[in-house]
C-alpha positions as CSV (number, residue, x, y, z in Angstrom):
1,M,225.4,9.8,-14.3
2,R,227.9,8.1,-12.0
3,A,229.8,11.3,-11.7
4,L,226.6,13.1,-10.8
5,H,225.8,10.6,-8.1
6,A,229.3,10.8,-6.7
7,N,229.0,14.6,-6.6
8,I,225.7,14.4,-4.8
9,G,227.2,11.9,-2.3
10,W,230.1,14.3,-1.7
11,W,227.7,17.2,-1.0
12,F,225.7,15.0,1.3
13,G,228.9,14.2,3.3
14,F,229.9,17.9,3.3
15,A,226.5,18.8,4.7
16,L,226.9,16.1,7.5
17,V,230.3,17.5,8.4
18,T,228.8,21.0,8.5
19,L,226.0,20.0,10.8
20,A,228.4,18.1,13.0
21,L,230.6,21.2,13.4
22,L,227.5,23.3,14.0
23,F,225.9,21.2,16.8
24,A,229.0,19.6,18.4
25,P,229.5,22.5,20.8
26,M,226.1,21.6,22.4
27,F,227.6,18.3,23.6
28,W,231.3,19.1,24.0
29,G,233.3,22.2,24.8
30,S,234.6,24.4,22.0
31,F,238.1,24.3,23.4
32,H,238.6,20.6,22.6
33,L,236.6,20.8,19.5
34,T,238.8,23.5,18.1
35,L,241.8,21.1,18.3
36,L,239.9,18.4,16.5
37,V,239.0,20.8,13.7
38,I,242.7,21.8,13.4
39,Q,243.7,18.2,13.3
40,G,241.1,17.6,10.6
41,L,242.6,20.4,8.5
42,L,246.1,18.8,9.0
43,A,244.8,15.4,7.9
44,L,243.1,17.0,4.9
45,S,246.5,18.4,3.8
46,L,248.0,14.9,3.6
47,G,244.8,13.6,2.1
48,L,245.2,16.1,-0.7
49,L,248.8,15.2,-1.4
50,W,248.5,11.4,-0.9
51,G,245.0,10.9,-2.3
52,Q,245.2,13.2,-5.3
53,A,248.8,12.9,-6.4
54,G,249.8,9.5,-4.8
55,I,252.6,11.1,-2.8
56,L,253.1,9.7,0.7
57,C,254.8,12.4,2.8
58,F,256.0,12.0,6.4
59,G,256.7,15.7,6.6
60,Q,253.2,17.1,7.2
61,S,254.1,17.6,10.9
62,A,257.2,19.5,9.7
63,F,255.0,22.0,7.8
64,Y,252.6,22.0,10.7
65,G,255.2,22.9,13.3
66,L,257.0,25.3,10.9
67,G,253.7,27.2,10.4
68,A,253.2,27.4,14.2
69,Y,256.7,28.6,14.9
70,A,256.7,31.1,12.1
71,Y,253.5,32.6,13.4
72,A,254.9,32.8,17.0
73,V,258.1,34.5,15.9
74,A,256.4,36.9,13.5
75,A,253.7,37.8,16.0
76,M,256.3,38.6,18.8
77,N,258.3,40.8,16.4
78,L,255.2,42.6,15.2
79,Q,253.7,43.0,18.7
80,G,252.0,46.3,19.1
81,H,251.1,46.9,15.5
82,P,247.3,46.8,14.9
83,W,247.7,44.5,11.9
84,G,250.6,42.6,13.5
85,T,248.9,39.2,14.0
86,L,247.2,39.2,10.6
87,A,250.5,40.0,9.0
88,A,252.1,37.2,11.1
89,V,249.6,34.7,9.6
90,F,250.5,35.6,6.1
91,I,254.2,35.5,6.9
92,A,253.8,32.1,8.4
93,L,251.9,30.8,5.4
94,L,254.5,32.3,3.0
95,V,257.3,30.7,4.9
96,T,255.7,27.3,5.0
97,A,254.6,27.3,1.4
98,S,258.0,28.5,0.2
99,F,259.8,25.8,2.2
100,A,257.5,23.1,0.9
101,A,257.9,24.3,-2.7
102,A,261.7,24.3,-2.3
103,L,261.8,20.9,-0.7
104,G,259.4,19.5,-3.3
105,A,261.4,20.9,-6.2
106,M,264.6,19.5,-4.8
107,M,263.0,16.0,-4.6
108,F,260.9,15.9,-7.8
109,Y,263.3,17.6,-10.1
110,G,266.0,15.4,-8.6
111,R,263.9,12.4,-9.6
112,V,263.8,11.0,-6.1
113,S,261.8,7.8,-5.9
114,D,258.8,7.3,-3.7
115,V,260.6,5.3,-1.0
116,Y,263.4,7.9,-0.7
117,L,260.9,10.7,-0.8
118,G,259.3,9.3,2.4
119,V,262.7,8.9,4.0
120,I,263.7,12.5,3.1
121,T,260.5,14.0,4.5
122,L,260.8,12.0,7.7
123,V,264.4,13.0,8.1
124,V,263.5,16.7,7.6
125,T,260.8,16.3,10.3
126,L,263.3,14.8,12.8
127,L,265.9,17.4,12.0
128,F,263.4,20.2,12.9
129,N,262.6,18.3,16.1
130,K,266.3,18.0,17.0
131,F,267.1,21.6,16.1
132,M,264.2,23.1,18.0
133,N,265.0,21.0,21.1
134,A,268.6,22.3,21.0
135,A,267.7,25.9,20.2
136,A,268.0,27.2,23.7
137,G,270.0,30.2,24.9
138,S,270.7,33.7,23.7
139,A,272.3,32.5,20.5
140,Y,268.9,31.3,19.2
141,V,266.9,34.6,19.0
142,I,265.0,36.0,16.0
143,G,264.4,39.6,16.6
144,Q,262.5,39.7,19.9
145,A,261.5,36.0,19.8
146,H,263.6,33.4,21.8
147,L,263.1,29.9,20.3
148,G,263.4,28.6,23.8
149,G,264.7,25.1,23.1
150,F,262.5,22.3,24.5
151,N,260.4,24.9,26.4
152,G,259.2,26.4,23.2
153,I,257.8,29.9,22.7
154,P,255.1,31.0,25.0
155,G,253.4,34.4,25.5
156,F,253.1,35.5,21.9
157,P,250.0,37.6,20.9
158,P,246.9,35.7,19.9
159,L,245.2,36.4,16.6
160,A,243.4,39.7,16.7
161,L,241.3,41.8,14.3
162,P,242.0,45.5,14.1
163,L,238.4,46.7,14.6
164,S,237.4,49.8,16.5
165,E,238.7,48.0,19.5
166,S,241.1,45.1,19.0
167,F,239.1,41.9,19.0
168,E,241.0,38.7,20.0
169,V,240.0,35.6,18.1
170,T,239.9,33.1,20.9
171,G,237.4,30.7,22.4
172,D,234.2,30.3,20.4
173,A,235.4,32.8,17.8
174,L,238.5,30.8,17.1
175,Y,236.4,27.6,16.8
176,A,234.1,29.3,14.3
177,L,237.1,30.5,12.3
178,C,238.6,27.0,12.3
179,C,235.3,25.5,11.1
180,V,234.9,28.0,8.3
181,L,238.5,27.5,7.1
182,L,238.1,23.7,7.2
183,L,234.9,23.8,5.2
184,L,236.5,26.2,2.7
185,A,239.5,23.8,2.4
186,L,237.1,20.8,1.9
187,A,235.2,22.6,-0.8
188,G,238.5,23.9,-2.4
189,C,239.9,20.3,-2.5
190,H,236.7,19.0,-4.1
191,W,236.8,21.7,-6.7
192,L,240.5,21.2,-7.4
193,G,239.9,17.5,-8.0
194,Q,237.5,18.4,-10.8
195,T,239.8,20.9,-12.5
196,H,242.2,20.2,-15.4
197,W,245.1,20.5,-12.9
198,G,243.5,18.0,-10.6
199,R,242.8,15.5,-13.4
200,A,246.3,15.9,-14.6
201,L,247.6,15.1,-11.1
202,A,245.4,12.0,-11.0
203,G,246.8,10.9,-14.3
204,V,250.3,11.3,-12.9
205,R,249.3,9.3,-9.9
206,E,248.0,6.4,-12.0
207,N,250.8,6.4,-14.7
208,E,253.5,9.1,-14.6
209,L,255.1,8.0,-17.8
210,R,251.9,8.1,-19.8
211,A,251.1,11.5,-18.4
212,Q,254.6,12.7,-19.5
213,L,254.1,11.3,-23.0
214,L,250.8,13.3,-23.2
215,G,252.8,16.5,-22.6
216,Y,252.5,17.1,-18.9
217,D,255.4,17.8,-16.7
218,P,255.0,15.6,-13.6
219,R,257.8,17.4,-11.7
220,R,256.0,20.7,-11.9
221,L,252.6,19.2,-11.0
222,K,254.0,17.4,-8.0
223,T,255.9,20.4,-6.8
224,G,252.7,22.5,-7.0
225,I,250.6,20.1,-5.1
226,F,253.4,19.6,-2.5
227,A,253.5,23.3,-1.9
228,L,249.7,23.6,-1.6
229,S,249.7,20.7,0.8
230,G,252.4,22.3,2.9
231,L,250.4,25.5,2.9
232,L,247.3,23.8,4.3
233,A,249.5,22.1,6.9
234,G,251.1,25.4,7.8
235,L,247.6,27.0,8.2
236,A,246.7,24.2,10.6
237,G,249.9,25.0,12.5
238,V,249.0,28.7,12.7
239,L,245.6,27.8,14.1
240,Y,247.2,25.5,16.6
241,A,249.5,28.2,17.8
242,C,246.5,30.6,18.2
243,W,244.7,27.8,20.1
244,A,247.5,26.6,22.4
245,E,249.2,30.0,22.8
246,I,252.5,28.1,23.0
247,V,254.5,26.2,20.5
248,T,257.0,23.4,21.4
249,P,259.3,21.0,19.5
250,G,256.7,18.3,20.1
251,L,254.9,19.6,17.0
252,F,257.8,18.0,14.9
253,S,257.8,14.7,16.8
254,L,257.7,11.3,15.1
255,K,254.5,10.5,17.0
256,Q,252.7,13.5,15.4
257,A,254.0,12.5,12.0
258,A,252.6,9.0,12.4
259,E,249.2,10.1,13.7
260,V,248.5,12.2,10.6
261,I,249.1,9.1,8.4
262,I,246.9,7.0,10.7
263,W,244.0,9.5,10.5
264,V,244.1,9.4,6.7
265,I,244.3,5.6,6.4
266,A,241.5,5.1,9.0
267,G,239.2,7.7,7.5
268,G,239.7,6.6,3.9
269,L,242.4,7.5,1.4
270,G,241.2,8.9,-1.8
271,T,238.3,10.8,-0.3
272,W,238.1,14.4,1.0
273,I,235.7,13.7,3.9
274,G,237.6,10.6,5.0
275,P,240.8,12.2,6.5
276,V,238.7,14.7,8.4
277,V,236.4,12.0,9.8
278,G,239.5,10.0,10.7
279,A,241.0,12.9,12.5
280,F,237.8,13.7,14.4
281,A,237.2,10.1,15.4
282,L,240.7,9.2,16.5
283,G,241.5,12.6,17.9
284,G,238.3,12.4,20.0
285,L,239.2,8.9,21.1
286,K,242.6,10.0,22.2
287,S,241.1,12.9,24.2
288,A,238.6,10.5,25.8
289,L,241.4,8.1,26.8
290,A,243.6,10.8,28.2
291,T,241.8,10.6,31.5
292,Q,242.6,6.9,32.1
293,T,246.0,5.4,33.1
294,L,245.2,1.7,32.9
295,I,246.3,1.2,29.3
296,D,248.8,3.2,27.3
297,N,247.0,5.4,24.7
298,T,249.5,4.4,21.9
299,V,248.6,0.7,22.4
300,I,244.9,1.4,22.0
301,M,245.5,3.6,19.0
302,G,247.6,0.9,17.4
303,A,244.9,-1.7,18.1
304,V,242.3,0.6,16.4
305,L,244.6,1.0,13.4
306,V,245.1,-2.7,13.0
307,A,241.4,-3.3,13.4
308,V,240.6,-0.8,10.7
309,V,243.2,-2.1,8.3
310,L,241.9,-5.7,8.7
311,L,238.2,-5.0,8.8
312,L,237.9,-1.9,6.7
313,P,241.0,-1.9,4.4
314,R,239.7,1.0,2.3
315,G,238.9,3.1,5.4
316,V,235.6,4.1,7.1
317,V,234.2,6.5,4.6
318,P,234.8,4.4,1.4
319,S,233.3,1.3,3.2
320,L,230.2,3.3,4.2
321,Q,229.8,4.4,0.6
322,R,230.1,0.8,-0.6
323,W,227.5,-0.4,1.9
324,L,225.1,2.4,1.1
325,Q,225.5,2.1,-2.7
326,P,222.9,-0.8,-3.1
327,L,220.4,1.2,-1.1
328,G,220.9,4.2,-3.4
329,S,220.6,2.0,-6.5
330,R,217.3,0.5,-5.3
331,A,215.9,4.0,-4.5
332,R,216.8,5.2,-8.0
333,W,215.1,2.2,-9.6
334,R,212.0,2.8,-7.5
335,L,211.9,6.5,-8.4
336,R,212.3,5.6,-12.1
337,W,209.5,3.0,-11.9
338,M,207.2,5.6,-10.2
339,R,207.9,8.0,-13.1
340,G,207.1,5.3,-15.6
341,E,210.6,5.2,-17.0
342,V,210.8,1.4,-16.5
343,T,208.2,-1.3,-16.3
344,A,207.2,-2.9,-13.0
345,N,208.7,-6.2,-14.1
346,V,212.1,-4.7,-14.9
347,A,212.2,-2.9,-11.6
348,K,211.2,-6.1,-9.8
349,D,214.0,-8.0,-11.5
350,S,216.5,-5.3,-10.7
351,H,215.4,-5.4,-7.1
352,H,216.0,-9.1,-6.8
353,D,219.4,-8.8,-8.5
């Protein structure tokens, strides 16, 4: 019964997110909303890895930037082909997932501890940032794409569908695509958590030794979820490249890596809706504060994080669930009493309890 109620609660949250995405363009431009949806997908990628498998990774921005750069490079080299941009998307996802799988296999089969795993992923992110900033000049060319150093790669073709006439997925169409992909990712993560693989990952998260004694291979499970998380982050990077129409080394910055972790903590680790809500709320706050120069945005974001950790240590979404749970219990008791399943006295006692 508890699992049923939790499932109903998740679908209720999913419906709220869907309605928010549907009606938000009425109050805010789709250009800024598209970036928030992309950030929500990036936060969900870390929420999947950290919440389901207990792996804290500082490298989500590395996969994010790698997906964006891989799309830009592939799109420029396939320019002119009717299926060029779609092929560039699949190439970018393949590159990102392969890199994440290789990095994960190296760490998990090498039995790297959690602390050193965080250090390694952070170092990989900083190495990407350092390399991309220095990759200027004619020596750093992949086919027809110049990496451009700190200037990045501008001018690559946007995502286009090869219909009777080439249809570029920009503006409202790109926002709709990002929303659909985010909702599919949310539903997929929820489904994965209920599968045998998802339950095995949860078992590894709680007690890796016991899971190993039961016949599971934690290294393989962790490598798989690490690759899947990198794939989602790479997809967010591809969408960002299509939105911004330029990719720069700032995607690999330490600031970007820290923001993803803040989104997940503030929204609620261990939930699927929480990271998305955290990305929406804090990303929207950052955009709103961008117009003022009185206080540094990083100071305000840091103060918000401290306030959330002190007042809502479990995050916004889990705290709301805890506050609303007594209301749901009372409503269920009243419904059972109206159906005659319990006596009025028992229902009254439960209400007072």
